[in-house]
N, CA, C, O and the ligand as a Tripos MOL2 file, in Angstrom:
@<TRIPOS>MOLECULE
protein
  273   271    69     0     0
PROTEIN
NO_CHARGES

@<TRIPOS>ATOM
      1 N        -138.2070  289.0110  197.7310 N.3       1 MET1
      2 CA       -139.0950  288.3340  198.6700 C.3       1 MET1
      3 C        -138.8070  288.7800  200.1070 C.2       1 MET1
      4 O        -137.7450  289.3260  200.4040 O.2       1 MET1
      5 N        -139.7680  288.5380  200.9770 N.am      2 GLU2
      6 CA       -139.6260  288.9590  202.3680 C.3       2 GLU2
      7 C        -139.5340  287.7580  203.3060 C.2       2 GLU2
      8 O        -140.2310  286.7600  203.1240 O.2       2 GLU2
      9 N        -138.6740  287.8670  204.3000 N.am      3 SER3
     10 CA       -138.6030  286.8560  205.3530 C.3       3 SER3
     11 C        -138.7580  287.5660  206.6900 C.2       3 SER3
     12 O        -138.3110  288.7010  206.8560 O.2       3 SER3
     13 N        -139.3940  286.8890  207.6420 N.am      4 ARG4
     14 CA       -139.5720  287.4760  208.9720 C.3       4 ARG4
     15 C        -138.8560  286.6530  210.0290 C.2       4 ARG4
     16 O        -138.8400  285.4230  209.9870 O.2       4 ARG4
     17 N        -138.2680  287.3630  210.9720 N.am      5 TYR5
     18 CA       -137.5370  286.7250  212.0680 C.3       5 TYR5
     19 C        -137.9330  287.4070  213.3620 C.2       5 TYR5
     20 O        -138.4130  288.5410  213.3660 O.2       5 TYR5
     21 N        -137.7240  286.6950  214.4660 N.am      6 THR6
     22 CA       -137.9450  287.2960  215.7720 C.3       6 THR6
     23 C        -136.6070  287.3810  216.5000 C.2       6 THR6
     24 O        -135.8860  286.3940  216.6440 O.2       6 THR6
     25 N        -136.3020  288.5930  216.9510 N.am      7 VAL7
     26 CA       -135.0300  288.8460  217.6240 C.3       7 VAL7
     27 C        -135.3000  289.2990  219.0490 C.2       7 VAL7
     28 O        -136.1210  290.1790  219.3070 O.2       7 VAL7
     29 N        -134.5740  288.6610  219.9680 N.am      8 LYS8
     30 CA       -134.7530  288.9500  221.3820 C.3       8 LYS8
     31 C        -133.7420  289.9990  221.8370 C.2       8 LYS8
     32 O        -132.5800  289.9680  221.4290 O.2       8 LYS8
     33 N        -134.1840  290.9210  222.6760 N.am      9 GLY9
     34 CA       -133.2640  291.8190  223.3550 C.3       9 GLY9
     35 C        -133.1860  293.2360  222.8260 C.2       9 GLY9
     36 O        -132.5100  294.0720  223.4270 O.2       9 GLY9
     37 N        -133.8600  293.5370  221.7110 N.am     10 MET10
     38 CA       -133.8120  294.9060  221.1850 C.3      10 MET10
     39 C        -134.7790  295.7800  221.9910 C.2      10 MET10
     40 O        -135.9440  295.4300  222.1790 O.2      10 MET10
     41 N        -134.2740  296.9160  222.4570 N.am     11 THR11
     42 CA       -135.1320  297.7670  223.2900 C.3      11 THR11
     43 C        -135.3020  299.1850  222.7600 C.2      11 THR11
     44 O        -136.2180  299.8930  223.1790 O.2      11 THR11
     45 N        -134.4390  299.6090  221.8530 N.am     12 CYS12
     46 CA       -134.5400  300.9970  221.4030 C.3      12 CYS12
     47 C        -134.0610  301.1330  219.9690 C.2      12 CYS12
     48 O        -133.6710  300.1500  219.3390 O.2      12 CYS12
     49 N        -134.0910  302.3370  219.4650 N.am     13 GLY13
     50 CA       -133.7060  302.5960  218.0840 C.3      13 GLY13
     51 C        -132.2640  302.2110  217.7780 C.2      13 GLY13
     52 O        -131.9390  301.8240  216.6560 O.2      13 GLY13
     53 N        -131.4050  302.3230  218.7880 N.am     14 HIS14
     54 CA       -130.0060  301.9520  218.5650 C.3      14 HIS14
     55 C        -129.8770  300.4540  218.3440 C.2      14 HIS14
     56 O        -129.1260  300.0030  217.4790 O.2      14 HIS14
     57 N        -130.6190  299.6890  219.1380 N.am     15 CYS15
     58 CA       -130.6240  298.2260  218.9690 C.3      15 CYS15
     59 C        -131.1020  297.8910  217.5630 C.2      15 CYS15
     60 O        -130.4790  297.1000  216.8550 O.2      15 CYS15
     61 N        -132.2090  298.4990  217.1690 N.am     16 ALA16
     62 CA       -132.7870  298.2310  215.8560 C.3      16 ALA16
     63 C        -131.7800  298.5580  214.7620 C.2      16 ALA16
     64 O        -131.6370  297.8180  213.7890 O.2      16 ALA16
     65 N        -131.0830  299.6810  214.9370 N.am     17 GLN17
     66 CA       -130.1120  300.1260  213.9450 C.3      17 GLN17
     67 C        -128.9660  299.1270  213.8220 C.2      17 GLN17
     68 O        -128.5110  298.8270  212.7180 O.2      17 GLN17
     69 N        -128.5030  298.6140  214.9600 N.am     18 ALA18
     70 CA       -127.3920  297.6580  214.9620 C.3      18 ALA18
     71 C        -127.7890  296.3890  214.2090 C.2      18 ALA18
     72 O        -127.0130  295.8630  213.4110 O.2      18 ALA18
     73 N        -128.9950  295.9060  214.4680 N.am     19 VAL19
     74 CA       -129.4770  294.6950  213.8030 C.3      19 VAL19
     75 C        -129.6560  294.9420  212.3020 C.2      19 VAL19
     76 O        -129.2740  294.1150  211.4740 O.2      19 VAL19
     77 N        -130.2420  296.0870  211.9720 N.am     20 LYS20
     78 CA       -130.4370  296.4400  210.5590 C.3      20 LYS20
     79 C        -129.1150  296.4720  209.8250 C.2      20 LYS20
     80 O        -128.9950  295.9830  208.7020 O.2      20 LYS20
     81 N        -128.1160  297.0600  210.4840 N.am     21 GLN21
     82 CA       -126.8140  297.2180  209.8450 C.3      21 GLN21
     83 C        -126.1750  295.8530  209.5550 C.2      21 GLN21
     84 O        -125.6760  295.6190  208.4540 O.2      21 GLN21
     85 N        -126.1930  294.9600  210.5460 N.am     22 GLU22
     86 CA       -125.5450  293.6540  210.3630 C.3      22 GLU22
     87 C        -126.2900  292.8050  209.3330 C.2      22 GLU22
     88 O        -125.6660  292.2010  208.4600 O.2      22 GLU22
     89 N        -127.6130  292.7570  209.4310 N.am     23 ILE23
     90 CA       -128.3600  291.9500  208.4570 C.3      23 ILE23
     91 C        -128.2340  292.5670  207.0640 C.2      23 ILE23
     92 O        -128.2020  291.8560  206.0600 O.2      23 ILE23
     93 N        -128.1650  293.8900  207.0190 N.am     24 GLY24
     94 CA       -128.0510  294.5910  205.7420 C.3      24 GLY24
     95 C        -126.7850  294.2610  204.9740 C.2      24 GLY24
     96 O        -126.7080  294.4930  203.7670 O.2      24 GLY24
     97 N        -125.7790  293.7130  205.6740 N.am     25 LYS25
     98 CA       -124.5250  293.3430  205.0090 C.3      25 LYS25
     99 C        -124.6350  292.0180  204.2730 C.2      25 LYS25
    100 O        -123.7810  291.6990  203.4450 O.2      25 LYS25
    101 N        -125.6810  291.2380  204.5660 N.am     26 LEU26
    102 CA       -125.8000  289.9160  203.9360 C.3      26 LEU26
    103 C        -126.0650  290.0700  202.4440 C.2      26 LEU26
    104 O        -126.7560  290.9970  202.0210 O.2      26 LEU26
    105 N        -125.5110  289.1590  201.6500 N.am     27 PRO27
    106 CA       -125.6560  289.2620  200.2010 C.3      27 PRO27
    107 C        -127.1140  289.2470  199.7490 C.2      27 PRO27
    108 O        -127.9020  288.4170  200.2020 O.2      27 PRO27
    109 N        -127.4600  290.1570  198.8690 N.am     28 GLY28
    110 CA       -128.7960  290.1650  198.2820 C.3      28 GLY28
    111 C        -129.8490  290.8940  199.0880 C.2      28 GLY28
    112 O        -130.9640  291.0900  198.6050 O.2      28 GLY28
    113 N        -129.5210  291.3030  200.3150 N.am     29 VAL29
    114 CA       -130.5120  291.9770  201.1560 C.3      29 VAL29
    115 C        -130.6970  293.4190  200.6880 C.2      29 VAL29
    116 O        -129.7250  294.1600  200.5420 O.2      29 VAL29
    117 N        -131.9400  293.8070  200.4560 N.am     30 THR30
    118 CA       -132.2050  295.1500  199.9530 C.3      30 THR30
    119 C        -132.8270  296.0590  201.0090 C.2      30 THR30
    120 O        -132.6970  297.2800  200.9340 O.2      30 THR30
    121 N        -133.5010  295.4640  201.9890 N.am     31 GLU31
    122 CA       -134.1330  296.2940  203.0120 C.3      31 GLU31
    123 C        -134.3490  295.4860  204.2860 C.2      31 GLU31
    124 O        -134.6640  294.2970  204.2350 O.2      31 GLU31
    125 N        -134.1750  296.1470  205.4280 N.am     32 VAL32
    126 CA       -134.4180  295.4960  206.7180 C.3      32 VAL32
    127 C        -135.2740  296.4390  207.5390 C.2      32 VAL32
    128 O        -134.9280  297.6110  207.6930 O.2      32 VAL32
    129 N        -136.3880  295.9480  208.0720 N.am     33 SER33
    130 CA       -137.1820  296.7890  208.9600 C.3      33 SER33
    131 C        -137.4290  296.0550  210.2710 C.2      33 SER33
    132 O        -137.5110  294.8270  210.3140 O.2      33 SER33
    133 N        -137.5460  296.8420  211.3440 N.am     34 VAL34
    134 CA       -137.6530  296.2840  212.6880 C.3      34 VAL34
    135 C        -138.8920  296.8410  213.3720 C.2      34 VAL34
    136 O        -139.1230  298.0500  213.3650 O.2      34 VAL34
    137 N        -139.6850  295.9590  213.9600 N.am     35 ALA35
    138 CA       -140.7830  296.3700  214.8410 C.3      35 ALA35
    139 C        -140.3440  296.0740  216.2650 C.2      35 ALA35
    140 O        -140.3150  294.9210  216.6950 O.2      35 ALA35
    141 N        -140.0010  297.1360  216.9930 N.am     36 LEU36
    142 CA       -139.4270  296.9500  218.3320 C.3      36 LEU36
    143 C        -140.4010  296.3090  219.3070 C.2      36 LEU36
    144 O        -139.9880  295.5320  220.1680 O.2      36 LEU36
    145 N        -141.7030  296.6240  219.1870 N.am     37 ASP37
    146 CA       -142.6720  296.1210  220.1660 C.3      37 ASP37
    147 C        -142.7740  294.5970  220.1420 C.2      37 ASP37
    148 O        -143.0230  293.9710  221.1730 O.2      37 ASP37
    149 N        -142.5830  294.0040  218.9650 N.am     38 THR38
    150 CA       -142.6910  292.5450  218.8530 C.3      38 THR38
    151 C        -141.3350  291.8700  218.6290 C.2      38 THR38
    152 O        -141.2350  290.6470  218.7210 O.2      38 THR38
    153 N        -140.2970  292.6500  218.3380 N.am     39 GLY39
    154 CA       -138.9930  292.0650  218.0140 C.3      39 GLY39
    155 C        -138.9680  291.4650  216.6250 C.2      39 GLY39
    156 O        -138.0740  290.6860  216.2970 O.2      39 GLY39
    157 N        -139.9470  291.8230  215.8050 N.am     40 THR40
    158 CA       -140.0210  291.2650  214.4570 C.3      40 THR40
    159 C        -139.0870  292.0170  213.5140 C.2      40 THR40
    160 O        -139.1080  293.2450  213.4330 O.2      40 THR40
    161 N        -138.2730  291.2490  212.8100 N.am     41 VAL41
    162 CA       -137.3700  291.8200  211.8160 C.3      41 VAL41
    163 C        -137.8040  291.3030  210.4510 C.2      41 VAL41
    164 O        -137.8640  290.0950  210.2230 O.2      41 VAL41
    165 N        -138.1030  292.2220  209.5560 N.am     42 THR42
    166 CA       -138.5240  291.8470  208.2030 C.3      42 THR42
    167 C        -137.3970  292.1680  207.2370 C.2      42 THR42
    168 O        -136.9170  293.3000  207.1660 O.2      42 THR42
    169 N        -136.9860  291.1510  206.4990 N.am     43 VAL43
    170 CA       -135.8540  291.2920  205.5850 C.3      43 VAL43
    171 C        -136.3420  291.1130  204.1540 C.2      43 VAL43
    172 O        -136.9240  290.0860  203.8060 O.2      43 VAL43
    173 N        -136.0940  292.1300  203.3290 N.am     44 SER44
    174 CA       -136.3820  292.0060  201.9030 C.3      44 SER44
    175 C        -135.0850  291.6590  201.1990 C.2      44 SER44
    176 O        -134.0530  292.2880  201.4330 O.2      44 SER44
    177 N        -135.1420  290.6540  200.3340 N.am     45 ALA45
    178 CA       -133.9400  290.2100  199.6480 C.3      45 ALA45
    179 C        -134.3190  289.5980  198.3180 C.2      45 ALA45
    180 O        -135.4440  289.1440  198.1100 O.2      45 ALA45
    181 N        -133.3280  289.5990  197.4070 N.am     46 GLU46
    182 CA       -133.5460  288.9870  196.1030 C.3      46 GLU46
    183 C        -133.8790  287.5060  196.2820 C.2      46 GLU46
    184 O        -134.7510  286.9600  195.6070 O.2      46 GLU46
    185 N        -133.1530  286.8670  197.2180 N.am     47 ARG47
    186 CA       -133.5260  285.5100  197.6250 C.3      47 ARG47
    187 C        -133.3180  285.4350  199.1330 C.2      47 ARG47
    188 O        -132.4580  286.1290  199.6760 O.2      47 ARG47
    189 N        -134.0940  284.6030  199.8050 N.am     48 ALA48
    190 CA       -134.0440  284.5560  201.2720 C.3      48 ALA48
    191 C        -132.6350  284.1800  201.7240 C.2      48 ALA48
    192 O        -132.0600  283.2080  201.2350 O.2      48 ALA48
    193 N        -132.0760  284.9660  202.6720 N.am     49 PRO49
    194 CA       -130.7570  284.6140  203.1860 C.3      49 PRO49
    195 C        -130.8260  283.3230  204.0070 C.2      49 PRO49
    196 O        -131.8770  282.9670  204.5380 O.2      49 PRO49
    197 N        -129.6820  282.6260  204.1000 N.am     50 GLU50
    198 CA       -129.5950  281.4330  204.9440 C.3      50 GLU50
    199 C        -129.9030  281.8340  206.3840 C.2      50 GLU50
    200 O        -129.4390  282.8620  206.8760 O.2      50 GLU50
    201 N        -130.6980  280.9930  207.0430 N.am     51 ARG51
    202 CA       -131.0450  281.3120  208.4280 C.3      51 ARG51
    203 C        -129.7860  281.4200  209.3020 C.2      51 ARG51
    204 O        -129.7000  282.2770  210.1810 O.2      51 ARG51
    205 N        -128.8210  280.5400  209.0470 N.am     52 ALA52
    206 CA       -127.5760  280.5610  209.8270 C.3      52 ALA52
    207 C        -126.8440  281.8940  209.6610 C.2      52 ALA52
    208 O        -126.2330  282.3950  210.6050 O.2      52 ALA52
    209 N        -126.9100  282.4600  208.4610 N.am     53 ALA53
    210 CA       -126.2440  283.7400  208.2040 C.3      53 ALA53
    211 C        -126.9530  284.8690  208.9500 C.2      53 ALA53
    212 O        -126.3200  285.7880  209.4700 O.2      53 ALA53
    213 N        -128.2920  284.7750  208.9900 N.am     54 VAL54
    214 CA       -129.0630  285.7830  209.7240 C.3      54 VAL54
    215 C        -128.7510  285.6710  211.2150 C.2      54 VAL54
    216 O        -128.6110  286.6710  211.9190 O.2      54 VAL54
    217 N        -128.6470  284.4220  211.6740 N.am     55 ARG55
    218 CA       -128.3390  284.1980  213.0940 C.3      55 ARG55
    219 C        -126.9860  284.8210  213.4480 C.2      55 ARG55
    220 O        -126.8520  285.4880  214.4740 O.2      55 ARG55
    221 N        -125.9970  284.6010  212.6010 N.am     56 THR56
    222 CA       -124.6620  285.1560  212.8480 C.3      56 THR56
    223 C        -124.7040  286.6800  212.8500 C.2      56 THR56
    224 O        -124.0710  287.3210  213.6890 O.2      56 THR56
    225 N        -125.4500  287.2580  211.9080 N.am     57 ALA57
    226 CA       -125.5510  288.7200  211.8270 C.3      57 ALA57
    227 C        -126.1850  289.2820  213.0990 C.2      57 ALA57
    228 O        -125.7350  290.2930  213.6370 O.2      57 ALA57
    229 N        -127.2360  288.6100  213.5690 N.am     58 VAL58
    230 CA       -127.9210  289.0680  214.7860 C.3      58 VAL58
    231 C        -126.9890  288.9290  215.9980 C.2      58 VAL58
    232 O        -126.9430  289.8020  216.8640 O.2      58 VAL58
    233 N        -126.2450  287.8080  216.0390 N.am     59 ASP59
    234 CA       -125.2420  287.5940  217.0960 C.3      59 ASP59
    235 C        -124.2200  288.7210  217.0890 C.2      59 ASP59
    236 O        -123.8880  289.2810  218.1340 O.2      59 ASP59
    237 N        -123.7200  289.0510  215.8880 N.am     60 ASP60
    238 CA       -122.6980  290.0830  215.7520 C.3      60 ASP60
    239 C        -123.2130  291.4260  216.2600 C.2      60 ASP60
    240 O        -122.4530  292.2320  216.7970 O.2      60 ASP60
    241 N        -124.5110  291.6540  216.0840 N.am     61 ALA61
    242 CA       -125.0990  292.9080  216.5660 C.3      61 ALA61
    243 C        -125.2880  292.8730  218.0830 C.2      61 ALA61
    244 O        -125.5010  293.9110  218.7090 O.2      61 ALA61
    245 N        -125.2100  291.6810  218.6680 N.am     62 GLY62
    246 CA       -125.3190  291.5590  220.1250 C.3      62 GLY62
    247 C        -126.6820  291.1000  220.6150 C.2      62 GLY62
    248 O        -127.0180  291.2770  221.7860 O.2      62 GLY62
    249 N        -127.4760  290.5040  219.7100 N.am     63 TYR63
    250 CA       -128.8220  290.0610  220.0810 C.3      63 TYR63
    251 C        -128.9950  288.5970  219.7220 C.2      63 TYR63
    252 O        -128.0660  287.9480  219.2410 O.2      63 TYR63
    253 N        -130.1930  288.0870  219.9600 N.am     64 GLU64
    254 CA       -130.4230  286.6500  219.7860 C.3      64 GLU64
    255 C        -131.5840  286.3980  218.8480 C.2      64 GLU64
    256 O        -132.6750  286.9420  219.0220 O.2      64 GLU64
    257 N        -131.3320  285.5570  217.8410 N.am     65 LEU65
    258 CA       -132.4050  285.1580  216.9250 C.3      65 LEU65
    259 C        -133.1980  284.0320  217.5770 C.2      65 LEU65
    260 O        -132.6350  282.9990  217.9400 O.2      65 LEU65
    261 N        -134.4920  284.2310  217.7230 N.am     66 LEU66
    262 CA       -135.3420  283.1890  218.3190 C.3      66 LEU66
    263 C        -135.8390  282.2540  217.2490 C.2      66 LEU66
    264 O        -136.0780  282.6620  216.1130 O.2      66 LEU66
    265 N        -135.9960  280.9900  217.6150 N.am     67 ASP67
    266 CA       -136.5940  280.0230  216.6950 C.3      67 ASP67
    267 C        -138.1060  280.2150  216.7220 C.2      67 ASP67
    268 O        -138.7050  280.3370  217.7900 O.2      67 ASP67
    269 N        -138.7130  280.2410  215.5490 N.am     68 ASP68
    270 CA       -140.1650  280.4570  215.4880 C.3      68 ASP68
    271 C        -140.9030  279.1720  215.8120 C.2      68 ASP68
    272 O        -142.1340  279.1510  215.8120 O.2      68 ASP68
    273 CU       -131.1400  299.8250  222.3350 Cu       69 CU69
@<TRIPOS>BOND
     1     1     2 1
     2     2     3 1
     3     3     4 2
     4     3     5 am
     5     5     6 1
     6     6     7 1
     7     7     8 2
     8     7     9 am
     9     9    10 1
    10    10    11 1
    11    11    12 2
    12    11    13 am
    13    13    14 1
    14    14    15 1
    15    15    16 2
    16    15    17 am
    17    17    18 1
    18    18    19 1
    19    19    20 2
    20    19    21 am
    21    21    22 1
    22    22    23 1
    23    23    24 2
    24    23    25 am
    25    25    26 1
    26    26    27 1
    27    27    28 2
    28    27    29 am
    29    29    30 1
    30    30    31 1
    31    31    32 2
    32    31    33 am
    33    33    34 1
    34    34    35 1
    35    35    36 2
    36    35    37 am
    37    37    38 1
    38    38    39 1
    39    39    40 2
    40    39    41 am
    41    41    42 1
    42    42    43 1
    43    43    44 2
    44    43    45 am
    45    45    46 1
    46    46    47 1
    47    47    48 2
    48    47    49 am
    49    49    50 1
    50    50    51 1
    51    51    52 2
    52    51    53 am
    53    53    54 1
    54    54    55 1
    55    55    56 2
    56    55    57 am
    57    57    58 1
    58    58    59 1
    59    59    60 2
    60    59    61 am
    61    61    62 1
    62    62    63 1
    63    63    64 2
    64    63    65 am
    65    65    66 1
    66    66    67 1
    67    67    68 2
    68    67    69 am
    69    69    70 1
    70    70    71 1
    71    71    72 2
    72    71    73 am
    73    73    74 1
    74    74    75 1
    75    75    76 2
    76    75    77 am
    77    77    78 1
    78    78    79 1
    79    79    80 2
    80    79    81 am
    81    81    82 1
    82    82    83 1
    83    83    84 2
    84    83    85 am
    85    85    86 1
    86    86    87 1
    87    87    88 2
    88    87    89 am
    89    89    90 1
    90    90    91 1
    91    91    92 2
    92    91    93 am
    93    93    94 1
    94    94    95 1
    95    95    96 2
    96    95    97 am
    97    97    98 1
    98    98    99 1
    99    99   100 2
   100    99   101 am
   101   101   102 1
   102   102   103 1
   103   103   104 2
   104   103   105 am
   105   105   106 1
   106   106   107 1
   107   107   108 2
   108   107   109 am
   109   109   110 1
   110   110   111 1
   111   111   112 2
   112   111   113 am
   113   113   114 1
   114   114   115 1
   115   115   116 2
   116   115   117 am
   117   117   118 1
   118   118   119 1
   119   119   120 2
   120   119   121 am
   121   121   122 1
   122   122   123 1
   123   123   124 2
   124   123   125 am
   125   125   126 1
   126   126   127 1
   127   127   128 2
   128   127   129 am
   129   129   130 1
   130   130   131 1
   131   131   132 2
   132   131   133 am
   133   133   134 1
   134   134   135 1
   135   135   136 2
   136   135   137 am
   137   137   138 1
   138   138   139 1
   139   139   140 2
   140   139   141 am
   141   141   142 1
   142   142   143 1
   143   143   144 2
   144   143   145 am
   145   145   146 1
   146   146   147 1
   147   147   148 2
   148   147   149 am
   149   149   150 1
   150   150   151 1
   151   151   152 2
   152   151   153 am
   153   153   154 1
   154   154   155 1
   155   155   156 2
   156   155   157 am
   157   157   158 1
   158   158   159 1
   159   159   160 2
   160   159   161 am
   161   161   162 1
   162   162   163 1
   163   163   164 2
   164   163   165 am
   165   165   166 1
   166   166   167 1
   167   167   168 2
   168   167   169 am
   169   169   170 1
   170   170   171 1
   171   171   172 2
   172   171   173 am
   173   173   174 1
   174   174   175 1
   175   175   176 2
   176   175   177 am
   177   177   178 1
   178   178   179 1
   179   179   180 2
   180   179   181 am
   181   181   182 1
   182   182   183 1
   183   183   184 2
   184   183   185 am
   185   185   186 1
   186   186   187 1
   187   187   188 2
   188   187   189 am
   189   189   190 1
   190   190   191 1
   191   191   192 2
   192   191   193 am
   193   193   194 1
   194   194   195 1
   195   195   196 2
   196   195   197 am
   197   197   198 1
   198   198   199 1
   199   199   200 2
   200   199   201 am
   201   201   202 1
   202   202   203 1
   203   203   204 2
   204   203   205 am
   205   205   206 1
   206   206   207 1
   207   207   208 2
   208   207   209 am
   209   209   210 1
   210   210   211 1
   211   211   212 2
   212   211   213 am
   213   213   214 1
   214   214   215 1
   215   215   216 2
   216   215   217 am
   217   217   218 1
   218   218   219 1
   219   219   220 2
   220   219   221 am
   221   221   222 1
   222   222   223 1
   223   223   224 2
   224   223   225 am
   225   225   226 1
   226   226   227 1
   227   227   228 2
   228   227   229 am
   229   229   230 1
   230   230   231 1
   231   231   232 2
   232   231   233 am
   233   233   234 1
   234   234   235 1
   235   235   236 2
   236   235   237 am
   237   237   238 1
   238   238   239 1
   239   239   240 2
   240   239   241 am
   241   241   242 1
   242   242   243 1
   243   243   244 2
   244   243   245 am
   245   245   246 1
   246   246   247 1
   247   247   248 2
   248   247   249 am
   249   249   250 1
   250   250   251 1
   251   251   252 2
   252   251   253 am
   253   253   254 1
   254   254   255 1
   255   255   256 2
   256   255   257 am
   257   257   258 1
   258   258   259 1
   259   259   260 2
   260   259   261 am
   261   261   262 1
   262   262   263 1
   263   263   264 2
   264   263   265 am
   265   265   266 1
   266   266   267 1
   267   267   268 2
   268   267   269 am
   269   269   270 1
   270   270   271 1
   271   271   272 2
@<TRIPOS>SUBSTRUCTURE
     1 MET1         2 RESIDUE 1 A MET
     2 GLU2         6 RESIDUE 1 A GLU
     3 SER3        10 RESIDUE 1 A SER
     4 ARG4        14 RESIDUE 1 A ARG
     5 TYR5        18 RESIDUE 1 A TYR
     6 THR6        22 RESIDUE 1 A THR
     7 VAL7        26 RESIDUE 1 A VAL
     8 LYS8        30 RESIDUE 1 A LYS
     9 GLY9        34 RESIDUE 1 A GLY
    10 MET10       38 RESIDUE 1 A MET
    11 THR11       42 RESIDUE 1 A THR
    12 CYS12       46 RESIDUE 1 A CYS
    13 GLY13       50 RESIDUE 1 A GLY
    14 HIS14       54 RESIDUE 1 A HIS
    15 CYS15       58 RESIDUE 1 A CYS
    16 ALA16       62 RESIDUE 1 A ALA
    17 GLN17       66 RESIDUE 1 A GLN
    18 ALA18       70 RESIDUE 1 A ALA
    19 VAL19       74 RESIDUE 1 A VAL
    20 LYS20       78 RESIDUE 1 A LYS
    21 GLN21       82 RESIDUE 1 A GLN
    22 GLU22       86 RESIDUE 1 A GLU
    23 ILE23       90 RESIDUE 1 A ILE
    24 GLY24       94 RESIDUE 1 A GLY
    25 LYS25       98 RESIDUE 1 A LYS
    26 LEU26      102 RESIDUE 1 A LEU
    27 PRO27      106 RESIDUE 1 A PRO
    28 GLY28      110 RESIDUE 1 A GLY
    29 VAL29      114 RESIDUE 1 A VAL
    30 THR30      118 RESIDUE 1 A THR
    31 GLU31      122 RESIDUE 1 A GLU
    32 VAL32      126 RESIDUE 1 A VAL
    33 SER33      130 RESIDUE 1 A SER
    34 VAL34      134 RESIDUE 1 A VAL
    35 ALA35      138 RESIDUE 1 A ALA
    36 LEU36      142 RESIDUE 1 A LEU
    37 ASP37      146 RESIDUE 1 A ASP
    38 THR38      150 RESIDUE 1 A THR
    39 GLY39      154 RESIDUE 1 A GLY
    40 THR40      158 RESIDUE 1 A THR
    41 VAL41      162 RESIDUE 1 A VAL
    42 THR42      166 RESIDUE 1 A THR
    43 VAL43      170 RESIDUE 1 A VAL
    44 SER44      174 RESIDUE 1 A SER
    45 ALA45      178 RESIDUE 1 A ALA
    46 GLU46      182 RESIDUE 1 A GLU
    47 ARG47      186 RESIDUE 1 A ARG
    48 ALA48      190 RESIDUE 1 A ALA
    49 PRO49      194 RESIDUE 1 A PRO
    50 GLU50      198 RESIDUE 1 A GLU
    51 ARG51      202 RESIDUE 1 A ARG
    52 ALA52      206 RESIDUE 1 A ALA
    53 ALA53      210 RESIDUE 1 A ALA
    54 VAL54      214 RESIDUE 1 A VAL
    55 ARG55      218 RESIDUE 1 A ARG
    56 THR56      222 RESIDUE 1 A THR
    57 ALA57      226 RESIDUE 1 A ALA
    58 VAL58      230 RESIDUE 1 A VAL
    59 ASP59      234 RESIDUE 1 A ASP
    60 ASP60      238 RESIDUE 1 A ASP
    61 ALA61      242 RESIDUE 1 A ALA
    62 GLY62      246 RESIDUE 1 A GLY
    63 TYR63      250 RESIDUE 1 A TYR
    64 GLU64      254 RESIDUE 1 A GLU
    65 LEU65      258 RESIDUE 1 A LEU
    66 LEU66      262 RESIDUE 1 A LEU
    67 ASP67      266 RESIDUE 1 A ASP
    68 ASP68      270 RESIDUE 1 A ASP
    69 CU69       273 GROUP 0 **** ****
């Protein structure tokens, strides 16, 4: 299944890569894609990761998960 999040502060491919890498470490996540223009992060996973875990991953990458 897919979940979408909005992340603040990503400006380039390196930012996107950092976020992809951290979220990609979460259990069950199979794919992470980033749309830089909107800050939208789409996560494919066997089951949706806990929002708190996604928040921590985004924090670890150095960015901020926005509440929708
Ligand atoms: Cu960047």
